[in-house]
KEDRENSE-513728 format. One record per residue (C-alpha): residue in one letter; x, y, z; chain. Coordinates in nm, 4 decimals, m for minus. Example, Ala and Ser with C-alpha at 12.3 -4.5 7.8 and 13.67 -1.06 7.14 Angstrom:
BEGIN
<code: a, px: 1.2300, py: m0.4500, pz: 0.7800, unit: A>
<code: s, px: 1.3670, py: m0.1060, pz: 0.7140, unit: A>
END
This chain:
BEGIN
<code: m, px: m1.4251, py: 0.4004, pz: m1.5372, unit: A>
<code: i, px: m1.7562, py: 0.2451, pz: m1.4153, unit: A>
<code: k, px: m2.0433, py: 0.4951, pz: m1.3696, unit: A>
<code: n, px: m2.2629, py: 0.2619, pz: m1.1644, unit: A>
<code: d, px: m2.1766, py: 0.3389, pz: m0.8322, unit: A>
<code: k, px: m2.3204, py: 0.0116, pz: m0.6552, unit: A>
<code: l, px: m2.1476, py: m0.2088, pz: m0.9203, unit: A>
<code: f, px: m1.8251, py: m0.0045, pz: m0.8612, unit: A>
<code: y, px: m1.8556, py: m0.0655, pz: m0.4771, unit: A>
<code: r, px: m1.9052, py: m0.4405, pz: m0.5427, unit: A>
<code: i, px: m1.5812, py: m0.4562, pz: m0.7716, unit: A>
<code: a, px: m1.3984, py: m0.2336, pz: m0.5157, unit: A>
<code: l, px: m1.4800, py: m0.4641, pz: m0.2139, unit: A>
<code: a, px: m1.4143, py: m0.7722, pz: m0.4278, unit: A>
<code: i, px: m1.0624, py: m0.6595, pz: m0.5231, unit: A>
<code: s, px: m0.9882, py: m0.5756, pz: m0.1978, unit: A>
<code: a, px: m1.1015, py: m0.8998, pz: m0.0362, unit: A>
<code: v, px: m0.9061, py: m1.0909, pz: m0.3035, unit: A>
<code: v, px: m0.5867, py: m0.8648, pz: m0.2148, unit: A>
<code: f, px: m0.6519, py: m0.9499, pz: 0.1680, unit: A>
<code: l, px: m0.6937, py: m1.3229, pz: 0.1207, unit: A>
<code: l, px: m0.3813, py: m1.3280, pz: m0.0878, unit: A>
<code: v, px: m0.2109, py: m1.1481, pz: 0.1890, unit: A>
<code: i, px: m0.3088, py: m1.3869, pz: 0.4234, unit: A>
<code: a, px: m0.2330, py: m1.6984, pz: 0.2209, unit: A>
<code: l, px: 0.1136, py: m1.5643, pz: 0.1432, unit: A>
<code: n, px: 0.1663, py: m1.4935, pz: 0.5224, unit: A>
<code: k, px: 0.0261, py: m1.8451, pz: 0.6355, unit: A>
<code: r, px: 0.2648, py: m1.9954, pz: 0.3424, unit: A>
<code: v, px: m0.0407, py: m2.1693, pz: 0.1870, unit: A>
<code: l, px: 0.1201, py: m2.1446, pz: m0.1497, unit: A>
<code: q, px: 0.4553, py: m2.3242, pz: m0.1757, unit: A>
<code: p, px: 0.7400, py: m2.1337, pz: m0.3435, unit: A>
<code: p, px: 0.9845, py: m2.3116, pz: m0.5517, unit: A>
<code: t, px: 1.3178, py: m2.3694, pz: m0.3671, unit: A>
<code: e, px: 1.5198, py: m2.1758, pz: m0.6215, unit: A>
<code: f, px: 1.4565, py: m1.8180, pz: m0.7165, unit: A>
<code: p, px: 1.6455, py: m1.4978, pz: m0.8344, unit: A>
<code: n, px: 1.8530, py: m1.3052, pz: m0.5792, unit: A>
<code: y, px: 1.7072, py: m0.9510, pz: m0.6800, unit: A>
<code: i, px: 1.3670, py: m1.0537, pz: m0.5223, unit: A>
<code: y, px: 1.5525, py: m1.0029, pz: m0.1832, unit: A>
<code: r, px: 1.5743, py: m0.6260, pz: m0.2893, unit: A>
<code: f, px: 1.1985, py: m0.5866, pz: m0.3054, unit: A>
<code: p, px: 1.1378, py: m0.4629, pz: 0.0417, unit: A>
<code: m, px: 1.3966, py: m0.1882, pz: m0.0072, unit: A>
<code: y, px: 1.2274, py: m0.0799, pz: m0.3476, unit: A>
<code: n, px: 0.8862, py: m0.0852, pz: m0.1741, unit: A>
<code: a, px: 1.0185, py: 0.1148, pz: 0.0990, unit: A>
<code: m, px: 1.1349, py: 0.3699, pz: m0.1605, unit: A>
<code: i, px: 0.7880, py: 0.3400, pz: m0.3323, unit: A>
<code: n, px: 0.6120, py: 0.3870, pz: m0.0028, unit: A>
<code: g, px: 0.8229, py: 0.7107, pz: 0.0381, unit: A>
<code: t, px: 0.7729, py: 0.8343, pz: m0.3115, unit: A>
<code: c, px: 0.4023, py: 0.7798, pz: m0.2654, unit: A>
<code: s, px: 0.4102, py: 0.9997, pz: 0.0529, unit: A>
<code: v, px: 0.5563, py: 1.2708, pz: m0.1074, unit: A>
<code: l, px: 0.3248, py: 1.2242, pz: m0.4116, unit: A>
<code: l, px: 0.0266, py: 1.2496, pz: m0.1702, unit: A>
<code: l, px: 0.1277, py: 1.5631, pz: m0.0271, unit: A>
<code: l, px: 0.1933, py: 1.7069, pz: m0.3435, unit: A>
<code: s, px: m0.1438, py: 1.6198, pz: m0.4604, unit: A>
<code: l, px: m0.3029, py: 1.7791, pz: m0.1566, unit: A>
<code: r, px: m0.1097, py: 2.1186, pz: m0.2248, unit: A>
<code: a, px: m0.2147, py: 2.0991, pz: m0.5966, unit: A>
<code: i, px: m0.5854, py: 2.0574, pz: m0.5389, unit: A>
<code: k, px: m0.5679, py: 2.3288, pz: m0.2603, unit: A>
<code: s, px: m0.4234, py: 2.5487, pz: m0.5455, unit: A>
<code: k, px: m0.7030, py: 2.4602, pz: m0.7555, unit: A>
<code: k, px: m0.4484, py: 2.2633, pz: m0.9956, unit: A>
<code: v, px: m0.7026, py: 1.9930, pz: m1.0924, unit: A>
<code: e, px: m0.5022, py: 1.8247, pz: m1.3508, unit: A>
<code: l, px: m0.1827, py: 1.8238, pz: m1.1551, unit: A>
<code: h, px: m0.3842, py: 1.6742, pz: m0.8890, unit: A>
<code: k, px: m0.5181, py: 1.4118, pz: m1.1033, unit: A>
<code: k, px: m0.1686, py: 1.3262, pz: m1.2620, unit: A>
<code: l, px: 0.0053, py: 1.2931, pz: m0.9207, unit: A>
<code: n, px: m0.2931, py: 1.0754, pz: m0.7771, unit: A>
<code: i, px: m0.2743, py: 0.8266, pz: m1.0834, unit: A>
<code: t, px: 0.1080, py: 0.8214, pz: m1.0656, unit: A>
<code: t, px: 0.0712, py: 0.7343, pz: m0.6850, unit: A>
<code: f, px: m0.1968, py: 0.5025, pz: m0.7591, unit: A>
<code: v, px: 0.0182, py: 0.3060, pz: m1.0249, unit: A>
<code: l, px: 0.3119, py: 0.3216, pz: m0.7819, unit: A>
<code: s, px: 0.1008, py: 0.1580, pz: m0.5136, unit: A>
<code: a, px: m0.0162, py: m0.1383, pz: m0.7850, unit: A>
<code: i, px: 0.3624, py: m0.1679, pz: m0.8296, unit: A>
<code: f, px: 0.4393, py: m0.2076, pz: m0.4535, unit: A>
<code: l, px: 0.1475, py: m0.4388, pz: m0.4340, unit: A>
<code: i, px: 0.2921, py: m0.6847, pz: m0.7100, unit: A>
<code: l, px: 0.6397, py: m0.6770, pz: m0.5540, unit: A>
<code: y, px: 0.5133, py: m0.7295, pz: m0.2186, unit: A>
<code: v, px: 0.3188, py: m1.0394, pz: m0.3229, unit: A>
<code: i, px: 0.6120, py: m1.1651, pz: m0.5097, unit: A>
<code: y, px: 0.8513, py: m1.1256, pz: m0.2425, unit: A>
<code: h, px: 0.6132, py: m1.2882, pz: 0.0082, unit: A>
<code: y, px: 0.5566, py: m1.5798, pz: m0.2253, unit: A>
<code: f, px: 0.9196, py: m1.6571, pz: m0.2486, unit: A>
<code: v, px: 1.0669, py: m1.5386, pz: 0.1044, unit: A>
<code: e, px: 0.9614, py: m1.6234, pz: 0.4534, unit: A>
<code: h, px: 0.8406, py: m1.3831, pz: 0.6853, unit: A>
<code: t, px: 1.1009, py: m1.2085, pz: 0.8781, unit: A>
<code: l, px: 1.0604, py: m1.1881, pz: 1.2583, unit: A>
<code: y, px: 1.1425, py: m0.8539, pz: 1.4361, unit: A>
<code: g, px: 1.4457, py: m0.8894, pz: 1.6698, unit: A>
<code: g, px: 1.4100, py: m0.6093, pz: 1.8924, unit: A>
<code: t, px: 1.2662, py: m0.6426, pz: 2.2500, unit: A>
<code: g, px: 1.1059, py: m0.4429, pz: 2.5228, unit: A>
<code: l, px: 0.9658, py: m0.0905, pz: 2.4164, unit: A>
<code: k, px: 1.1225, py: m0.1144, pz: 2.0529, unit: A>
<code: e, px: 0.9253, py: m0.4356, pz: 2.0003, unit: A>
<code: i, px: 0.5999, py: m0.2955, pz: 2.1289, unit: A>
<code: i, px: 0.6259, py: 0.0076, pz: 1.9123, unit: A>
<code: y, px: 0.7276, py: m0.1864, pz: 1.5935, unit: A>
<code: k, px: 0.4083, py: m0.4221, pz: 1.6536, unit: A>
<code: i, px: 0.2015, py: m0.1108, pz: 1.6959, unit: A>
<code: i, px: 0.2948, py: 0.0448, pz: 1.3718, unit: A>
<code: l, px: 0.2981, py: m0.2753, pz: 1.1739, unit: A>
<code: w, px: m0.0505, py: m0.3985, pz: 1.2925, unit: A>
<code: s, px: m0.2100, py: m0.0209, pz: 1.2339, unit: A>
<code: h, px: m0.0178, py: m0.0312, pz: 0.8828, unit: A>
<code: i, px: m0.1750, py: m0.3629, pz: 0.8198, unit: A>
<code: v, px: m0.5435, py: m0.3019, pz: 0.9128, unit: A>
<code: l, px: m0.5509, py: 0.0241, pz: 0.7663, unit: A>
<code: a, px: m0.3900, py: m0.0806, pz: 0.4538, unit: A>
<code: a, px: m0.6609, py: m0.3435, pz: 0.4256, unit: A>
<code: f, px: m0.9337, py: m0.0852, pz: 0.5305, unit: A>
<code: v, px: m0.8044, py: 0.1928, pz: 0.2611, unit: A>
<code: l, px: m0.7902, py: 0.0061, pz: m0.0848, unit: A>
<code: p, px: m1.1569, py: 0.0173, pz: m0.1275, unit: A>
<code: l, px: m1.1641, py: 0.3867, pz: m0.0459, unit: A>
<code: i, px: m0.9143, py: 0.4493, pz: m0.2690, unit: A>
<code: l, px: m1.0655, py: 0.2575, pz: m0.5426, unit: A>
<code: i, px: m1.3983, py: 0.4236, pz: m0.4871, unit: A>
<code: s, px: m1.2527, py: 0.7585, pz: m0.4667, unit: A>
<code: f, px: m1.0711, py: 0.7290, pz: m0.7907, unit: A>
<code: n, px: m1.3793, py: 0.6122, pz: m0.9717, unit: A>
<code: y, px: m1.5442, py: 0.9295, pz: m0.8311, unit: A>
<code: g, px: m1.2847, py: 1.1453, pz: m0.9310, unit: A>
<code: l, px: m1.2444, py: 1.0004, pz: m1.2879, unit: A>
<code: n, px: m1.6281, py: 1.0239, pz: m1.3253, unit: A>
<code: n, px: m1.6376, py: 1.3944, pz: m1.2101, unit: A>
<code: k, px: m1.8406, py: 1.3272, pz: m0.9112, unit: A>
<code: i, px: m1.6663, py: 1.5759, pz: m0.7326, unit: A>
<code: e, px: m1.8595, py: 1.6150, pz: m0.4153, unit: A>
<code: k, px: m1.8640, py: 1.2273, pz: m0.3579, unit: A>
<code: h, px: m1.5000, py: 1.2269, pz: m0.4557, unit: A>
<code: k, px: m1.4121, py: 1.4930, pz: m0.1721, unit: A>
<code: k, px: m1.6611, py: 1.3204, pz: 0.0946, unit: A>
<code: i, px: m1.4520, py: 0.9739, pz: 0.0669, unit: A>
<code: v, px: m1.1076, py: 1.1490, pz: 0.0406, unit: A>
<code: r, px: m1.1493, py: 1.3040, pz: 0.3598, unit: A>
<code: f, px: m1.1127, py: 0.9516, pz: 0.5195, unit: A>
<code: a, px: m0.9004, py: 0.8011, pz: 0.2375, unit: A>
<code: f, px: m0.6291, py: 1.0505, pz: 0.2250, unit: A>
<code: p, px: m0.5087, py: 1.0554, pz: 0.5687, unit: A>
<code: i, px: m0.5208, py: 0.6812, pz: 0.5837, unit: A>
<code: w, px: m0.3381, py: 0.6346, pz: 0.2712, unit: A>
<code: l, px: m0.0683, py: 0.9019, pz: 0.3642, unit: A>
<code: y, px: m0.0469, py: 0.7123, pz: 0.7242, unit: A>
<code: v, px: m0.0027, py: 0.3847, pz: 0.5431, unit: A>
<code: t, px: 0.2711, py: 0.4924, pz: 0.2997, unit: A>
<code: v, px: 0.4663, py: 0.6780, pz: 0.5748, unit: A>
<code: t, px: 0.4531, py: 0.3761, pz: 0.8031, unit: A>
<code: g, px: 0.5556, py: 0.1333, pz: 0.5311, unit: A>
<code: v, px: 0.8711, py: 0.3131, pz: 0.5325, unit: A>
<code: i, px: 0.9118, py: 0.3102, pz: 0.9257, unit: A>
<code: v, px: 0.8052, py: m0.0824, pz: 0.9154, unit: A>
<code: y, px: 1.0777, py: m0.1380, pz: 0.6447, unit: A>
<code: l, px: 1.3557, py: 0.0572, pz: 0.8552, unit: A>
<code: m, px: 1.2528, py: m0.1240, pz: 1.1717, unit: A>
<code: i, px: 1.2669, py: m0.4633, pz: 1.0254, unit: A>
<code: s, px: 1.5532, py: m0.4392, pz: 0.7710, unit: A>
<code: p, px: 1.8254, py: m0.5224, pz: 1.0222, unit: A>
<code: y, px: 1.6881, py: m0.8522, pz: 1.1015, unit: A>
<code: y, px: 1.6508, py: m0.9720, pz: 0.7352, unit: A>
<code: n, px: 1.8847, py: m1.2627, pz: 0.7057, unit: A>
<code: f, px: 1.9468, py: m1.3194, pz: 0.3396, unit: A>
<code: p, px: 2.2229, py: m1.2355, pz: 0.0574, unit: A>
<code: i, px: 2.1858, py: m0.9191, pz: m0.1147, unit: A>
<code: h, px: 2.4056, py: m0.9022, pz: m0.4220, unit: A>
END
């Protein structure tokens, strides 16, 4: 990992900005997808919900491991969670490149709750990415005190994002209008 903190901050912020701009571009349909694509792409939201649920469990197991002073297990769980989150991001980008945004069909209080969960999920997902990258850099470079300081913020936000990712999927999935084979 990169040992120069300032350089890594810049890299983490640059990666986060690129991801954020890519998500905006996908949402605004700036990139025009091909008209034909494989049907399995329609399954990506379900896979992503499964990944988010798995990440939620792994994050809680990681917390338990570090509280039990099982540092190597903690590290392995976090690396696994990080890799799964990267796979999530790749699937998310591919899905939203090919498939238009689905509108939530609920009304009233359900719609308000959905929008609060969705928007808090989106904002916190954008905010937590640089925190995760920086905390990983600290952890992998054995800068444990710095790692602990940033994880106090990153962990609960990352956990919230993974849990709300599942909730968003469960709330929006009845409104998907595409074939699943």
